[in-house]
C-alpha positions, 0 to 999 in steps of 0.5 A: 538715461544709461550711464554710459551716455552721462559720462560720455555725452560732452566728455572733453567739455567735462575733462576741461571743466575739471582741470579748470576746477583743479587748477583754481583750487591748487592756486588758491590753496598755495597763495594761503600758504604763500609766506608759510614754511612748507617743511611743517605745518602752517603756522605763525609764530610772531616775533618781537623786537623791542625799541629802547629810548623812543622819543615822545611827541607832545600833541596839543592844539594849535592855540595852546602856546604853553611849552610842555614838559614831560617826565620821562622824555622816552619809552621803551616799546615792545612790538610783535608780528612777522620777521620780515616787517620786524628786520625793516622796522626803525625807530622813525617807524614808530610813532610815540605821543601824547595828546594834551587834550586828555589831561583832566586836571590830572598830571599823568597821561596815557601813552599811544603808540602808532606802528606800521601795518601788520605789526602790534605793540606788546607794551609800553614801559612806562605806559603813562607819563607826568606832564607839567607846564614849563615856567618862563 
């Protein structure tokens, strides 16, 4: 089969398929860089934000009616992520808690933090707190 026949047989169908392939490639390529800075190389540079004095929530079973004292009552949380997410972040969006079910005879518990999707906890100060029962 001569080359001319290979190229020109269904020529407009081949051109249409090529244009569609290029269009799909550009669409997918641009969607990967939609949040990127097109002035330079695409890189993700996470920002950080520190929330001071975030209140600790005590999680305990419903059957446990003891009043718990936590020392300290607040923690400092450093969070990293995209600028757009951090700008709209408030202390209400971050849940800091201790789980009383993990208390195994000791007096300290690790502090746990839930943050919105797309953000990461960099540090928690202090990372553990002392707990005790309040006498009536």
